[in-house]
PyMOL Python script that loads the backbone (N, CA, C, O; Angstrom):
from pymol import cmd

cmd.read_pdbstr("""\
ATOM      1  N   UNK A   1      -9.497  20.901  20.491  1.00  0.00           N
ATOM      2  CA  UNK A   1      -9.175  20.781  19.090  1.00  0.00           C
ATOM      3  C   UNK A   1      -7.702  20.425  18.890  1.00  0.00           C
ATOM      4  O   UNK A   1      -7.354  19.715  17.947  1.00  0.00           O
ATOM      5  N   UNK A   2      -6.849  20.913  19.765  1.00  0.00           N
ATOM      6  CA  UNK A   2      -5.416  20.627  19.645  1.00  0.00           C
ATOM      7  C   UNK A   2      -5.124  19.160  19.892  1.00  0.00           C
ATOM      8  O   UNK A   2      -4.287  18.572  19.207  1.00  0.00           O
ATOM      9  N   UNK A   3      -5.803  18.560  20.862  1.00  0.00           N
ATOM     10  CA  UNK A   3      -5.581  17.142  21.151  1.00  0.00           C
ATOM     11  C   UNK A   3      -6.003  16.284  19.965  1.00  0.00           C
ATOM     12  O   UNK A   3      -5.331  15.307  19.635  1.00  0.00           O
ATOM     13  N   UNK A   4      -7.103  16.640  19.328  1.00  0.00           N
ATOM     14  CA  UNK A   4      -7.568  15.906  18.150  1.00  0.00           C
ATOM     15  C   UNK A   4      -6.557  16.004  17.014  1.00  0.00           C
ATOM     16  O   UNK A   4      -6.300  15.024  16.314  1.00  0.00           O
ATOM     17  N   UNK A   5      -5.984  17.194  16.838  1.00  0.00           N
ATOM     18  CA  UNK A   5      -4.987  17.386  15.783  1.00  0.00           C
ATOM     19  C   UNK A   5      -3.728  16.559  16.058  1.00  0.00           C
ATOM     20  O   UNK A   5      -3.137  16.005  15.131  1.00  0.00           O
ATOM     21  N   UNK A   6      -3.323  16.474  17.308  1.00  0.00           N
ATOM     22  CA  UNK A   6      -2.140  15.687  17.670  1.00  0.00           C
ATOM     23  C   UNK A   6      -2.394  14.204  17.429  1.00  0.00           C
ATOM     24  O   UNK A   6      -1.526  13.508  16.903  1.00  0.00           O
ATOM     25  N   UNK A   7      -3.567  13.713  17.804  1.00  0.00           N
ATOM     26  CA  UNK A   7      -3.902  12.295  17.614  1.00  0.00           C
ATOM     27  C   UNK A   7      -3.953  11.952  16.126  1.00  0.00           C
ATOM     28  O   UNK A   7      -3.419  10.926  15.704  1.00  0.00           O
ATOM     29  N   UNK A   8      -4.592  12.805  15.336  1.00  0.00           N
ATOM     30  CA  UNK A   8      -4.670  12.558  13.897  1.00  0.00           C
ATOM     31  C   UNK A   8      -3.286  12.644  13.261  1.00  0.00           C
ATOM     32  O   UNK A   8      -2.993  11.895  12.328  1.00  0.00           O
ATOM     33  N   UNK A   9      -2.436  13.536  13.744  1.00  0.00           N
ATOM     34  CA  UNK A   9      -1.067  13.640  13.221  1.00  0.00           C
ATOM     35  C   UNK A   9      -0.267  12.378  13.509  1.00  0.00           C
ATOM     36  O   UNK A   9       0.493  11.920  12.655  1.00  0.00           O
ATOM     37  N   UNK A  10      -0.427  11.814  14.695  1.00  0.00           N
ATOM     38  CA  UNK A  10       0.278  10.577  15.046  1.00  0.00           C
ATOM     39  C   UNK A  10      -0.201   9.427  14.166  1.00  0.00           C
ATOM     40  O   UNK A  10       0.604   8.636  13.673  1.00  0.00           O
ATOM     41  N   UNK A  11      -1.521   9.338  13.972  1.00  0.00           N
ATOM     42  CA  UNK A  11      -2.065   8.296  13.095  1.00  0.00           C
ATOM     43  C   UNK A  11      -1.565   8.490  11.669  1.00  0.00           C
ATOM     44  O   UNK A  11      -1.259   7.518  10.978  1.00  0.00           O
ATOM     45  N   UNK A  12      -1.480   9.738  11.230  1.00  0.00           N
ATOM     46  CA  UNK A  12      -0.991  10.053   9.886  1.00  0.00           C
ATOM     47  C   UNK A  12       0.455   9.592   9.700  1.00  0.00           C
ATOM     48  O   UNK A  12       0.795   9.020   8.665  1.00  0.00           O
ATOM     49  N   UNK A  13       1.292   9.834  10.683  1.00  0.00           N
ATOM     50  CA  UNK A  13       2.697   9.405  10.598  1.00  0.00           C
ATOM     51  C   UNK A  13       2.793   7.886  10.560  1.00  0.00           C
ATOM     52  O   UNK A  13       3.594   7.336   9.804  1.00  0.00           O
ATOM     53  N   UNK A  14       1.986   7.204  11.367  1.00  0.00           N
ATOM     54  CA  UNK A  14       1.998   5.739  11.364  1.00  0.00           C
ATOM     55  C   UNK A  14       1.530   5.178  10.018  1.00  0.00           C
ATOM     56  O   UNK A  14       2.092   4.201   9.523  1.00  0.00           O
ATOM     57  N   UNK A  15       0.507   5.793   9.429  1.00  0.00           N
ATOM     58  CA  UNK A  15       0.041   5.360   8.110  1.00  0.00           C
ATOM     59  C   UNK A  15       1.122   5.612   7.062  1.00  0.00           C
ATOM     60  O   UNK A  15       1.311   4.786   6.169  1.00  0.00           O
ATOM     61  N   UNK A  16       1.829   6.729   7.154  1.00  0.00           N
ATOM     62  CA  UNK A  16       2.921   7.025   6.213  1.00  0.00           C
ATOM     63  C   UNK A  16       4.030   5.983   6.295  1.00  0.00           C
ATOM     64  O   UNK A  16       4.533   5.529   5.267  1.00  0.00           O
ATOM     65  N   UNK A  17       4.410   5.606   7.500  1.00  0.00           N
ATOM     66  CA  UNK A  17       5.452   4.594   7.682  1.00  0.00           C
ATOM     67  C   UNK A  17       4.983   3.243   7.165  1.00  0.00           C
ATOM     68  O   UNK A  17       5.734   2.540   6.490  1.00  0.00           O
ATOM     69  N   UNK A  18       3.741   2.876   7.478  1.00  0.00           N
ATOM     70  CA  UNK A  18       3.202   1.597   7.017  1.00  0.00           C
ATOM     71  C   UNK A  18       3.105   1.566   5.493  1.00  0.00           C
ATOM     72  O   UNK A  18       3.440   0.556   4.873  1.00  0.00           O
ATOM     73  N   UNK A  19       2.655   2.653   4.889  1.00  0.00           N
ATOM     74  CA  UNK A  19       2.536   2.716   3.436  1.00  0.00           C
ATOM     75  C   UNK A  19       3.906   2.589   2.762  1.00  0.00           C
ATOM     76  O   UNK A  19       4.042   1.897   1.753  1.00  0.00           O
ATOM     77  N   UNK A  20       4.898   3.244   3.310  1.00  0.00           N
ATOM     78  CA  UNK A  20       6.254   3.138   2.759  1.00  0.00           C
ATOM     79  C   UNK A  20       6.782   1.710   2.860  1.00  0.00           C
ATOM     80  O   UNK A  20       7.377   1.196   1.912  1.00  0.00           O
ATOM     81  N   UNK A  21       6.566   1.075   3.997  1.00  0.00           N
ATOM     82  CA  UNK A  21       7.044  -0.295   4.189  1.00  0.00           C
ATOM     83  C   UNK A  21       6.329  -1.271   3.256  1.00  0.00           C
ATOM     84  O   UNK A  21       6.964  -2.153   2.678  1.00  0.00           O
ATOM     85  N   UNK A  22       5.025  -1.121   3.107  1.00  0.00           N
ATOM     86  CA  UNK A  22       4.262  -2.018   2.250  1.00  0.00           C
ATOM     87  C   UNK A  22       4.670  -1.862   0.791  1.00  0.00           C
ATOM     88  O   UNK A  22       4.764  -2.854   0.068  1.00  0.00           O
ATOM     89  N   UNK A  23       4.913  -0.642   0.352  1.00  0.00           N
ATOM     90  CA  UNK A  23       5.334  -0.430  -1.030  1.00  0.00           C
ATOM     91  C   UNK A  23       6.708  -1.054  -1.267  1.00  0.00           C
ATOM     92  O   UNK A  23       6.947  -1.642  -2.322  1.00  0.00           O
ATOM     93  N   UNK A  24       7.597  -0.933  -0.311  1.00  0.00           N
ATOM     94  CA  UNK A  24       8.937  -1.510  -0.481  1.00  0.00           C
ATOM     95  C   UNK A  24       8.925  -3.036  -0.429  1.00  0.00           C
ATOM     96  O   UNK A  24       9.824  -3.675  -0.976  1.00  0.00           O
ATOM     97  N   UNK A  25       7.926  -3.628   0.216  1.00  0.00           N
ATOM     98  CA  UNK A  25       7.843  -5.087   0.299  1.00  0.00           C
ATOM     99  C   UNK A  25       7.306  -5.718  -0.982  1.00  0.00           C
ATOM    100  O   UNK A  25       7.475  -6.920  -1.191  1.00  0.00           O
ATOM    101  N   UNK A  26       6.663  -4.933  -1.840  1.00  0.00           N
ATOM    102  CA  UNK A  26       6.067  -5.494  -3.050  1.00  0.00           C
ATOM    103  C   UNK A  26       7.122  -5.823  -4.093  1.00  0.00           C
ATOM    104  O   UNK A  26       8.196  -5.222  -4.140  1.00  0.00           O
ATOM    105  N   UNK A  27       6.779  -6.804  -4.932  1.00  0.00           N
ATOM    106  CA  UNK A  27       7.667  -7.194  -6.016  1.00  0.00           C
ATOM    107  C   UNK A  27       7.466  -6.269  -7.205  1.00  0.00           C
ATOM    108  O   UNK A  27       6.444  -5.592  -7.315  1.00  0.00           O
ATOM    109  N   UNK A  28       8.442  -6.248  -8.084  1.00  0.00           N
ATOM    110  CA  UNK A  28       8.331  -5.447  -9.291  1.00  0.00           C
ATOM    111  C   UNK A  28       7.318  -6.045 -10.254  1.00  0.00           C
ATOM    112  O   UNK A  28       7.009  -7.233 -10.170  1.00  0.00           O
ATOM    113  N   UNK A  29       6.807  -5.244 -11.156  1.00  0.00           N
ATOM    114  CA  UNK A  29       5.813  -5.710 -12.119  1.00  0.00           C
ATOM    115  C   UNK A  29       6.441  -6.413 -13.315  1.00  0.00           C
ATOM    116  O   UNK A  29       5.755  -7.171 -14.000  1.00  0.00           O
ATOM    117  N   UNK A  30       7.713  -6.188 -13.585  1.00  0.00           N
ATOM    118  CA  UNK A  30       8.333  -6.818 -14.747  1.00  0.00           C
ATOM    119  C   UNK A  30       8.706  -8.259 -14.416  1.00  0.00           C
ATOM    120  O   UNK A  30       9.164  -8.559 -13.314  1.00  0.00           O
ATOM    121  N   UNK A  31       8.502  -9.136 -15.382  1.00  0.00           N
ATOM    122  CA  UNK A  31       8.803 -10.556 -15.199  1.00  0.00           C
ATOM    123  C   UNK A  31      10.123 -10.960 -15.828  1.00  0.00           C
ATOM    124  O   UNK A  31      10.512 -12.125 -15.754  1.00  0.00           O
ATOM    125  N   UNK A  32      10.805 -10.030 -16.434  1.00  0.00           N
ATOM    126  CA  UNK A  32      12.085 -10.332 -17.043  1.00  0.00           C
ATOM    127  C   UNK A  32      11.932 -11.193 -18.286  1.00  0.00           C
ATOM    128  O   UNK A  32      10.939 -11.078 -19.004  1.00  0.00           O
ATOM    129  N   UNK A  33      12.912 -12.060 -18.545  1.00  0.00           N
ATOM    130  CA  UNK A  33      12.887 -12.910 -19.726  1.00  0.00           C
ATOM    131  C   UNK A  33      11.890 -14.052 -19.582  1.00  0.00           C
ATOM    132  O   UNK A  33      11.552 -14.693 -20.578  1.00  0.00           O
ATOM    133  N   UNK A  34      11.409 -14.325 -18.373  1.00  0.00           N
ATOM    134  CA  UNK A  34      10.423 -15.381 -18.183  1.00  0.00           C
ATOM    135  C   UNK A  34       9.118 -15.082 -18.885  1.00  0.00           C
ATOM    136  O   UNK A  34       8.408 -16.009 -19.274  1.00  0.00           O
ATOM    137  N   UNK A  35       8.781 -13.822 -19.059  1.00  0.00           N
ATOM    138  CA  UNK A  35       7.543 -13.447 -19.741  1.00  0.00           C
ATOM    139  C   UNK A  35       7.612 -13.762 -21.231  1.00  0.00           C
ATOM    140  O   UNK A  35       6.587 -14.053 -21.846  1.00  0.00           O
ATOM    141  N   UNK A  36       8.805 -13.708 -21.818  1.00  0.00           N
ATOM    142  CA  UNK A  36       8.961 -13.994 -23.240  1.00  0.00           C
ATOM    143  C   UNK A  36       8.750 -15.481 -23.509  1.00  0.00           C
ATOM    144  O   UNK A  36       8.132 -15.857 -24.504  1.00  0.00           O
ATOM    145  N   UNK A  37       9.269 -16.321 -22.616  1.00  0.00           N
ATOM    146  CA  UNK A  37       9.189 -17.772 -22.808  1.00  0.00           C
ATOM    147  C   UNK A  37       7.893 -18.367 -22.272  1.00  0.00           C
ATOM    148  O   UNK A  37       7.649 -19.558 -22.465  1.00  0.00           O
ATOM    149  N   UNK A  38       7.061 -17.581 -21.611  1.00  0.00           N
ATOM    150  CA  UNK A  38       5.810 -18.109 -21.073  1.00  0.00           C
ATOM    151  C   UNK A  38       5.958 -18.741 -19.708  1.00  0.00           C
ATOM    152  O   UNK A  38       5.022 -19.374 -19.218  1.00  0.00           O
ATOM    153  N   UNK A  39       7.098 -18.587 -19.089  1.00  0.00           N
ATOM    154  CA  UNK A  39       7.346 -19.184 -17.780  1.00  0.00           C
ATOM    155  C   UNK A  39       6.596 -18.438 -16.683  1.00  0.00           C
ATOM    156  O   UNK A  39       6.306 -19.018 -15.637  1.00  0.00           O
ATOM    157  N   UNK A  40       6.281 -17.181 -16.899  1.00  0.00           N
ATOM    158  CA  UNK A  40       5.659 -16.358 -15.865  1.00  0.00           C
ATOM    159  C   UNK A  40       4.203 -16.740 -15.604  1.00  0.00           C
ATOM    160  O   UNK A  40       3.631 -16.317 -14.599  1.00  0.00           O
ATOM    161  N   UNK A  41       3.593 -17.532 -16.488  1.00  0.00           N
ATOM    162  CA  UNK A  41       2.190 -17.907 -16.333  1.00  0.00           C
ATOM    163  C   UNK A  41       2.100 -19.161 -15.464  1.00  0.00           C
ATOM    164  O   UNK A  41       1.842 -20.256 -15.964  1.00  0.00           O
ATOM    165  N   UNK A  42       2.314 -18.990 -14.167  1.00  0.00           N
ATOM    166  CA  UNK A  42       2.282 -20.108 -13.230  1.00  0.00           C
ATOM    167  C   UNK A  42       1.060 -20.013 -12.342  1.00  0.00           C
ATOM    168  O   UNK A  42       0.244 -19.102 -12.487  1.00  0.00           O
ATOM    169  N   UNK A  43       0.935 -20.951 -11.425  1.00  0.00           N
ATOM    170  CA  UNK A  43      -0.188 -20.944 -10.479  1.00  0.00           C
ATOM    171  C   UNK A  43      -0.188 -19.662  -9.666  1.00  0.00           C
ATOM    172  O   UNK A  43      -1.240 -19.048  -9.488  1.00  0.00           O
ATOM    173  N   UNK A  44       0.961 -19.250  -9.175  1.00  0.00           N
ATOM    174  CA  UNK A  44       1.027 -18.050  -8.344  1.00  0.00           C
ATOM    175  C   UNK A  44       0.767 -16.801  -9.161  1.00  0.00           C
ATOM    176  O   UNK A  44       0.266 -15.808  -8.633  1.00  0.00           O
ATOM    177  N   UNK A  45       1.098 -16.837 -10.439  1.00  0.00           N
ATOM    178  CA  UNK A  45       0.816 -15.700 -11.295  1.00  0.00           C
ATOM    179  C   UNK A  45      -0.669 -15.531 -11.565  1.00  0.00           C
ATOM    180  O   UNK A  45      -1.154 -14.407 -11.695  1.00  0.00           O
ATOM    181  N   UNK A  46      -1.394 -16.639 -11.652  1.00  0.00           N
ATOM    182  CA  UNK A  46      -2.825 -16.593 -11.925  1.00  0.00           C
ATOM    183  C   UNK A  46      -3.641 -16.263 -10.679  1.00  0.00           C
ATOM    184  O   UNK A  46      -4.705 -15.653 -10.786  1.00  0.00           O
ATOM    185  N   UNK A  47      -3.165 -16.652  -9.505  1.00  0.00           N
ATOM    186  CA  UNK A  47      -3.911 -16.476  -8.262  1.00  0.00           C
ATOM    187  C   UNK A  47      -3.245 -15.487  -7.328  1.00  0.00           C
ATOM    188  O   UNK A  47      -3.063 -15.769  -6.144  1.00  0.00           O
ATOM    189  N   UNK A  48      -2.886 -14.341  -7.851  1.00  0.00           N
ATOM    190  CA  UNK A  48      -2.208 -13.337  -7.025  1.00  0.00           C
ATOM    191  C   UNK A  48      -3.099 -12.783  -5.925  1.00  0.00           C
ATOM    192  O   UNK A  48      -2.596 -12.329  -4.897  1.00  0.00           O
ATOM    193  N   UNK A  49      -4.412 -12.812  -6.121  1.00  0.00           N
ATOM    194  CA  UNK A  49      -5.328 -12.283  -5.114  1.00  0.00           C
ATOM    195  C   UNK A  49      -5.298 -13.077  -3.824  1.00  0.00           C
ATOM    196  O   UNK A  49      -5.614 -12.547  -2.759  1.00  0.00           O
ATOM    197  N   UNK A  50      -4.926 -14.330  -3.909  1.00  0.00           N
ATOM    198  CA  UNK A  50      -4.884 -15.194  -2.728  1.00  0.00           C
ATOM    199  C   UNK A  50      -3.490 -15.290  -2.117  1.00  0.00           C
ATOM    200  O   UNK A  50      -3.323 -15.877  -1.048  1.00  0.00           O
ATOM    201  N   UNK A  51      -2.505 -14.731  -2.772  1.00  0.00           N
ATOM    202  CA  UNK A  51      -1.133 -14.828  -2.283  1.00  0.00           C
ATOM    203  C   UNK A  51      -0.792 -13.635  -1.391  1.00  0.00           C
ATOM    204  O   UNK A  51      -1.606 -12.735  -1.186  1.00  0.00           O
ATOM    205  N   UNK A  52       0.412 -13.655  -0.877  1.00  0.00           N
ATOM    206  CA  UNK A  52       0.896 -12.551  -0.043  1.00  0.00           C
ATOM    207  C   UNK A  52       0.987 -11.263  -0.864  1.00  0.00           C
ATOM    208  O   UNK A  52       0.731 -10.174  -0.351  1.00  0.00           O
ATOM    209  N   UNK A  53       1.350 -11.395  -2.131  1.00  0.00           N
ATOM    210  CA  UNK A  53       1.431 -10.217  -3.009  1.00  0.00           C
ATOM    211  C   UNK A  53       0.061  -9.574  -3.191  1.00  0.00           C
ATOM    212  O   UNK A  53      -0.057  -8.349  -3.220  1.00  0.00           O
ATOM    213  N   UNK A  54      -0.964 -10.396  -3.311  1.00  0.00           N
ATOM    214  CA  UNK A  54      -2.318  -9.863  -3.429  1.00  0.00           C
ATOM    215  C   UNK A  54      -2.756  -9.134  -2.172  1.00  0.00           C
ATOM    216  O   UNK A  54      -3.415  -8.097  -2.243  1.00  0.00           O
ATOM    217  N   UNK A  55      -2.388  -9.679  -1.020  1.00  0.00           N
ATOM    218  CA  UNK A  55      -2.720  -9.027   0.244  1.00  0.00           C
ATOM    219  C   UNK A  55      -1.987  -7.692   0.377  1.00  0.00           C
ATOM    220  O   UNK A  55      -2.547  -6.725   0.895  1.00  0.00           O
ATOM    221  N   UNK A  56      -0.745  -7.637  -0.086  1.00  0.00           N
ATOM    222  CA  UNK A  56       0.009  -6.386  -0.038  1.00  0.00           C
ATOM    223  C   UNK A  56      -0.621  -5.324  -0.934  1.00  0.00           C
ATOM    224  O   UNK A  56      -0.660  -4.148  -0.574  1.00  0.00           O
ATOM    225  N   UNK A  57      -1.112  -5.735  -2.096  1.00  0.00           N
ATOM    226  CA  UNK A  57      -1.762  -4.795  -3.011  1.00  0.00           C
ATOM    227  C   UNK A  57      -3.036  -4.242  -2.383  1.00  0.00           C
ATOM    228  O   UNK A  57      -3.298  -3.042  -2.460  1.00  0.00           O
ATOM    229  N   UNK A  58      -3.824  -5.111  -1.766  1.00  0.00           N
ATOM    230  CA  UNK A  58      -5.063  -4.660  -1.122  1.00  0.00           C
ATOM    231  C   UNK A  58      -4.774  -3.716   0.037  1.00  0.00           C
ATOM    232  O   UNK A  58      -5.455  -2.703   0.197  1.00  0.00           O
ATOM    233  N   UNK A  59      -3.763  -4.039   0.852  1.00  0.00           N
ATOM    234  CA  UNK A  59      -3.432  -3.180   1.975  1.00  0.00           C
ATOM    235  C   UNK A  59      -2.849  -1.853   1.508  1.00  0.00           C
ATOM    236  O   UNK A  59      -3.043  -0.826   2.158  1.00  0.00           O
ATOM    237  N   UNK A  60      -2.131  -1.868   0.376  1.00  0.00           N
ATOM    238  CA  UNK A  60      -1.591  -0.627  -0.178  1.00  0.00           C
ATOM    239  C   UNK A  60      -2.720   0.318  -0.573  1.00  0.00           C
ATOM    240  O   UNK A  60      -2.647   1.522  -0.328  1.00  0.00           O
ATOM    241  N   UNK A  61      -3.761  -0.237  -1.184  1.00  0.00           N
ATOM    242  CA  UNK A  61      -4.910   0.594  -1.569  1.00  0.00           C
ATOM    243  C   UNK A  61      -5.596   1.169  -0.337  1.00  0.00           C
ATOM    244  O   UNK A  61      -5.951   2.347  -0.321  1.00  0.00           O
ATOM    245  N   UNK A  62      -5.786   0.356   0.687  1.00  0.00           N
ATOM    246  CA  UNK A  62      -6.409   0.821   1.921  1.00  0.00           C
ATOM    247  C   UNK A  62      -5.566   1.908   2.583  1.00  0.00           C
ATOM    248  O   UNK A  62      -6.100   2.929   3.016  1.00  0.00           O
ATOM    249  N   UNK A  63      -4.261   1.695   2.664  1.00  0.00           N
ATOM    250  CA  UNK A  63      -3.372   2.665   3.301  1.00  0.00           C
ATOM    251  C   UNK A  63      -3.305   3.965   2.497  1.00  0.00           C
ATOM    252  O   UNK A  63      -3.204   5.046   3.077  1.00  0.00           O
ATOM    253  N   UNK A  64      -3.360   3.866   1.174  1.00  0.00           N
ATOM    254  CA  UNK A  64      -3.324   5.074   0.343  1.00  0.00           C
ATOM    255  C   UNK A  64      -4.588   5.913   0.545  1.00  0.00           C
ATOM    256  O   UNK A  64      -4.520   7.141   0.605  1.00  0.00           O
ATOM    257  N   UNK A  65      -5.734   5.247   0.648  1.00  0.00           N
ATOM    258  CA  UNK A  65      -6.981   5.976   0.895  1.00  0.00           C
ATOM    259  C   UNK A  65      -6.947   6.629   2.273  1.00  0.00           C
ATOM    260  O   UNK A  65      -7.361   7.778   2.429  1.00  0.00           O
ATOM    261  N   UNK A  66      -6.452   5.896   3.274  1.00  0.00           N
ATOM    262  CA  UNK A  66      -6.338   6.451   4.626  1.00  0.00           C
ATOM    263  C   UNK A  66      -5.385   7.643   4.641  1.00  0.00           C
ATOM    264  O   UNK A  66      -5.645   8.641   5.314  1.00  0.00           O
ATOM    265  N   UNK A  67      -4.289   7.542   3.905  1.00  0.00           N
ATOM    266  CA  UNK A  67      -3.324   8.634   3.803  1.00  0.00           C
ATOM    267  C   UNK A  67      -3.985   9.896   3.230  1.00  0.00           C
ATOM    268  O   UNK A  67      -3.820  10.993   3.764  1.00  0.00           O
ATOM    269  N   UNK A  68      -4.730   9.719   2.142  1.00  0.00           N
ATOM    270  CA  UNK A  68      -5.373  10.873   1.506  1.00  0.00           C
ATOM    271  C   UNK A  68      -6.424  11.491   2.425  1.00  0.00           C
ATOM    272  O   UNK A  68      -6.490  12.714   2.551  1.00  0.00           O
ATOM    273  N   UNK A  69      -7.241  10.667   3.065  1.00  0.00           N
ATOM    274  CA  UNK A  69      -8.277  11.195   3.945  1.00  0.00           C
ATOM    275  C   UNK A  69      -7.681  11.928   5.149  1.00  0.00           C
ATOM    276  O   UNK A  69      -8.153  13.000   5.528  1.00  0.00           O
ATOM    277  N   UNK A  70      -6.647  11.345   5.740  1.00  0.00           N
ATOM    278  CA  UNK A  70      -6.008  12.005   6.881  1.00  0.00           C
ATOM    279  C   UNK A  70      -5.330  13.310   6.467  1.00  0.00           C
ATOM    280  O   UNK A  70      -5.347  14.285   7.218  1.00  0.00           O
ATOM    281  N   UNK A  71      -4.736  13.329   5.276  1.00  0.00           N
ATOM    282  CA  UNK A  71      -4.116  14.569   4.788  1.00  0.00           C
ATOM    283  C   UNK A  71      -5.163  15.662   4.605  1.00  0.00           C
ATOM    284  O   UNK A  71      -4.928  16.822   4.942  1.00  0.00           O
ATOM    285  N   UNK A  72      -6.317  15.281   4.071  1.00  0.00           N
ATOM    286  CA  UNK A  72      -7.392  16.274   3.897  1.00  0.00           C
ATOM    287  C   UNK A  72      -7.898  16.768   5.236  1.00  0.00           C
ATOM    288  O   UNK A  72      -8.111  17.967   5.417  1.00  0.00           O
ATOM    289  N   UNK A  73      -8.093  15.854   6.181  1.00  0.00           N
ATOM    290  CA  UNK A  73      -8.589  16.243   7.509  1.00  0.00           C
ATOM    291  C   UNK A  73      -7.590  17.161   8.203  1.00  0.00           C
ATOM    292  O   UNK A  73      -7.978  18.166   8.798  1.00  0.00           O
ATOM    293  N   UNK A  74      -6.307  16.821   8.127  1.00  0.00           N
ATOM    294  CA  UNK A  74      -5.292  17.677   8.753  1.00  0.00           C
ATOM    295  C   UNK A  74      -5.238  19.052   8.099  1.00  0.00           C
ATOM    296  O   UNK A  74      -4.992  20.050   8.776  1.00  0.00           O
ATOM    297  N   UNK A  75      -5.461  19.113   6.802  1.00  0.00           N
ATOM    298  CA  UNK A  75      -5.469  20.396   6.107  1.00  0.00           C
ATOM    299  C   UNK A  75      -6.672  21.238   6.540  1.00  0.00           C
ATOM    300  O   UNK A  75      -6.557  22.455   6.684  1.00  0.00           O
ATOM    301  N   UNK A  76      -7.798  20.609   6.743  1.00  0.00           N
ATOM    302  CA  UNK A  76      -9.000  21.328   7.158  1.00  0.00           C
ATOM    303  C   UNK A  76      -8.843  21.839   8.585  1.00  0.00           C
ATOM    304  O   UNK A  76      -9.324  22.925   8.908  1.00  0.00           O
ATOM    305  N   UNK A  77      -8.172  21.065   9.445  1.00  0.00           N
ATOM    306  CA  UNK A  77      -8.012  21.470  10.838  1.00  0.00           C
ATOM    307  C   UNK A  77      -7.041  22.632  11.012  1.00  0.00           C
ATOM    308  O   UNK A  77      -7.062  23.299  12.046  1.00  0.00           O
ATOM    309  N   UNK A  78      -6.197  22.883  10.023  1.00  0.00           N
ATOM    310  CA  UNK A  78      -5.255  24.007  10.151  1.00  0.00           C
ATOM    311  C   UNK A  78      -5.903  25.270   9.880  1.00  0.00           C
ATOM    312  O   UNK A  78      -5.262  26.319   9.942  1.00  0.00           O
TER     313      UNK A  78
END
""", "prot")
cmd.dss("prot")
cmd.show_as("cartoon", "prot")
cmd.util.cbc("prot")
cmd.orient("prot")
């Protein structure tokens, strides 16, 4: 049981580091003055799901779910 707890703890730390890095890599949600003039409505703004920003959002959701599940498992093992 101790070896399993150590392995899950290591995976948990790696997920925490990855989640922090992915959140810091994302752009802010505010568009500044470009939103007032309509400049923010570009091709990349409409197709965020296919861009790098869309991939970061999807990976953030996956990492957040993994973080929560690992936290629950580690709590149960204690």
